[in-house]
RODO-217069 format. One line per 4 residues: their letters; for each residue x, y, z of C-alpha. Coordinates in steps of 0.05 Angstrom, whole numbers, plus 5000, padded with zeros to 4 digits. Example, Ala and Ser with C-alpha at 12.3 -4.5 7.8 and 13.67 -1.06 7.14 Angstrom:
<nodes>
AS> 5246,4910,5156  5273,4979,5143
</nodes>
This chain:
<nodes>
MADL> 5965,8949,9249  5899,8913,9239  5860,8896,9306  5788,8867,9316
SDVT> 5757,8937,9304  5786,8939,9235  5758,8872,9223  5686,8886,9246
RMIE> 5692,8953,9208  5709,8920,9143  5651,8865,9151  5604,8926,9166
TLAT> 5629,8958,9099  5619,8889,9063  5547,8882,9091  5531,8953,9068
QAVY> 5554,8937,9000  5512,8876,8999  5447,8910,9025  5458,8972,8981
PNGT> 5496,8946,8916  5476,9013,8880  5498,9053,8942  5460,9079,8998
SQPS> 5431,9137,8952  5388,9079,8919  5337,9032,8956  5363,8969,8992
VAHM> 5354,8899,8965  5294,8891,9009  5264,8955,8987  5262,8982,9056
DVRI> 5309,9024,9100  5368,8987,9136  5409,9006,9194  5476,8971,9190
YEGW> 5527,8980,9245  5581,8948,9292  5562,8920,9359  5495,8894,9385
PIPA> 5427,8927,9378  5396,8974,9428  5332,8939,9446  5288,9003,9446
QLDL> 5317,9026,9381  5305,8954,9349  5233,8951,9370  5215,9020,9342
DVAG> 5254,9006,9277  5214,8942,9260  5150,8979,9284  5162,9035,9233
QVLT> 5174,9088,9287  5232,9139,9300  5272,9142,9363  5288,9215,9375
GTPP> 5361,9232,9367  5377,9170,9323  5417,9176,9255  5372,9187,9195
MPHP> 5363,9126,9147  5384,9130,9073  5313,9132,9049  5270,9156,9107
RPGG> 5195,9144,9097  5142,9163,9147  5116,9098,9182  5166,9054,9141
KVAN> 5195,8996,9176  5271,8989,9183  5311,8925,9186  5374,8920,9227
VSVY> 5442,8887,9208  5489,8882,9268  5563,8857,9268  5588,8831,9331
PMPG> 5651,8787,9347  5633,8729,9384  5661,8725,9458  5709,8668,9469
AAAN> 5710,8650,9393  5785,8669,9381  5829,8610,9357  5903,8598,9347
VFQI> 5922,8588,9272  5985,8566,9243  6035,8621,9242  6056,8641,9170
LDDT> 6098,8706,9185  6114,8742,9120  6180,8779,9105  6185,8854,9115
YTII> 6149,8892,9060  6136,8962,9041  6065,8995,9059  6083,9065,9039
DPNY> 6138,9084,8989  6186,9140,9003  6158,9208,8980  6206,9260,8949
GLTA> 6197,9335,8946  6265,9349,8914  6286,9334,8843  6342,9287,8832
PTVV> 6409,9321,8841  6451,9335,8779  6524,9341,8778  6559,9385,8727
DDKI> 6637,9391,8740  6645,9411,8814  6572,9439,8821  6510,9398,8850
TVTG> 6445,9430,8832  6375,9407,8866  6307,9443,8868  6243,9434,8901
TPVP> 6221,9432,8974  6239,9372,9019  6185,9327,9048  6189,9311,9122
GEYL> 6248,9261,9130  6276,9274,9061  6352,9280,9058  6414,9292,9010
TVIL> 6479,9254,9018  6547,9269,8988  6603,9220,8990  6673,9248,8974
DNTN> 6730,9203,8954  6691,9140,8979  6711,9161,9047  6680,9223,9074
TASS> 6607,9225,9082  6559,9286,9090  6485,9276,9097  6430,9325,9119
SQPT> 6352,9325,9128  6323,9393,9142  6259,9426,9135  6280,9472,9075
LPAI> 6330,9460,9015  6375,9520,9034  6380,9495,9107  6402,9425,9078
LNDL> 6456,9459,9030  6483,9502,9089  6485,9438,9133  6523,9400,9082
VAQI> 6574,9458,9076  6587,9457,9148  6597,9381,9151  6643,9381,9088
NAFG> 6684,9439,9117  6698,9399,9177  6735,9346,9137  6788,9399,9126
IYDV> 6807,9380,9057  6754,9410,9008  6735,9477,8984  6661,9482,8989
STDG> 6606,9536,8980  6531,9546,8964  6490,9597,8933  6440,9587,8988
VSSL> 6383,9570,8941  6394,9507,8901  6469,9492,8888  6531,9466,8921
TIDG> 6602,9471,8894  6658,9428,8919  6729,9429,8899  6789,9386,8917
WAYM> 6756,9314,8907  6775,9256,8863  6710,9218,8869  6644,9244,8883
TVRQ> 6577,9211,8896  6509,9245,8905  6447,9211,8929  6376,9229,8949
GSVG> 6336,9192,9004  6274,9191,9044  6232,9155,9093  6173,9105,9079
TLAK> 6135,9054,9121  6151,8983,9127  6115,8928,9159  6122,8853,9184
VTHR> 6070,8803,9206  6081,8786,9277  6019,8744,9293  5956,8714,9259
QRQG> 5892,8703,9292  5820,8679,9278  5759,8707,9310  5686,8688,9300
VMVT> 5641,8745,9278  5566,8741,9276  5528,8785,9224  5456,8785,9247
VWAP> 5396,8806,9206  5334,8834,9248  5279,8844,9200  5201,8859,9208
DHAS> 5182,8796,9163  5203,8730,9135  5215,8755,9065  5257,8813,9081
RATL> 5299,8772,9132  5312,8722,9073  5328,8777,9022  5378,8812,9064
AAAI> 5416,8750,9092  5420,8720,9024  5449,8782,8993  5502,8790,9050
DVLF> 5519,8716,9046  5531,8714,8973  5573,8781,8972  5619,8752,9029
KENV> 5627,8684,8996  5651,8725,8935  5703,8761,8980  5738,8707,9013
VVSL> 5804,8751,9019  5796,8823,9035  5847,8876,9043  5847,8913,9105
PDTS> 5864,8988,9112  5937,8973,9138  5947,8928,9073  5943,8862,9109
QMVL> 5893,8812,9083  5834,8783,9119  5811,8713,9102  5733,8708,9112
TYNR> 5705,8635,9120  5631,8615,9123  5620,8575,9188  5542,8568,9202
TSTS> 5472,8601,9201  5425,8600,9252  5353,8626,9246  5308,8646,9305
DEMQ> 5234,8666,9304  5226,8672,9380  5211,8745,9377  5153,8740,9332
AQTI> 5112,8777,9385  5153,8839,9371  5151,8825,9295  5224,8812,9295
YRRD> 5252,8757,9251  5325,8739,9264  5381,8704,9222  5453,8696,9249
LIYE> 5505,8686,9193  5574,8667,9231  5641,8673,9194  5712,8661,9215
AEYA> 5757,8719,9202  5830,8705,9200  5874,8767,9201  5945,8789,9219
TLQQ> 5976,8835,9267  6028,8877,9233  6091,8915,9265  6098,8977,9225
FPGY> 6163,9019,9226  6199,9072,9186  6243,9048,9128  6300,9093,9104
VITS> 6330,9093,9035  6404,9078,9042  6447,9128,9013  6513,9110,9044
AQFQ> 6543,9049,9084  6601,9042,9128  6637,8979,9143  6685,8959,9200
IQGG> 6727,8898,9181  6758,8859,9241  6810,8807,9230  6800,8732,9254
NWYA> 6835,8707,9314  6909,8695,9311  6963,8669,9357  7024,8710,9370
PTEP> 7076,8674,9414  7106,8713,9472  7172,8680,9469  7215,8656,9409
PTIT> 7209,8580,9401  7262,8534,9431  7299,8488,9379  7338,8432,9409
TDP> 7383,8384,9367  7410,8316,9387  7484,8317,9403
</nodes>
């Protein structure tokens, strides 16, 4: 499920793409190193970055240059900025399709043949005469075949055997259906929320601040709808911009780009391929008199 960390991580990824459009192996749009991260800047680190110094133990920049100044871009969720949104709850949908390691079963006369190695959760189902169902999920194909033999033998009306490798032979049936199943991942949106996120450019001069902020803002407005890792979608909407020169003494020029991120909370759960179904039919209410009716006639 997506949470606020997934949102800020995706926004950080978008900011990195904007600042380094040709990848971090190439120079940034501002032709200087840029540190991009989730969270609020560490003041000591920020002061040294814009001064062109290096703090011992900090991660290296994409293009370290002796004495080169380093701009910062921080991604920070705004406290108290969450807002309720209209709840459009989607139907259940598939995130991960079922995976199969076994080949599709083939049936020739009374013999079922299948090969391969089952993936975790995969199973085979044999339905005999539309009534008797045997289904097995085991780590290996021989274990599945042996389990099916035991279940079918328990019915007491069929002759069944296996070669212990890839085939199953069943005698005595009138109708037989063989199906293959596995497990996937399903999801359903249980809630939607909106959170304000502030993307802040901390630059050593006016020009680099303007260049970095413009690149980020343009790319964000090109990606209004963004897919998150859990397959849900985030809607990114521009809110406002704030510029501050209060830290000129430290040669730090700041610009805040504030966006509203609307995203979903997903409930994820396993989804199994249906290979057999059982139904119980119950009659409706009916009245049965406890005594025979009394019939009277006029004299």
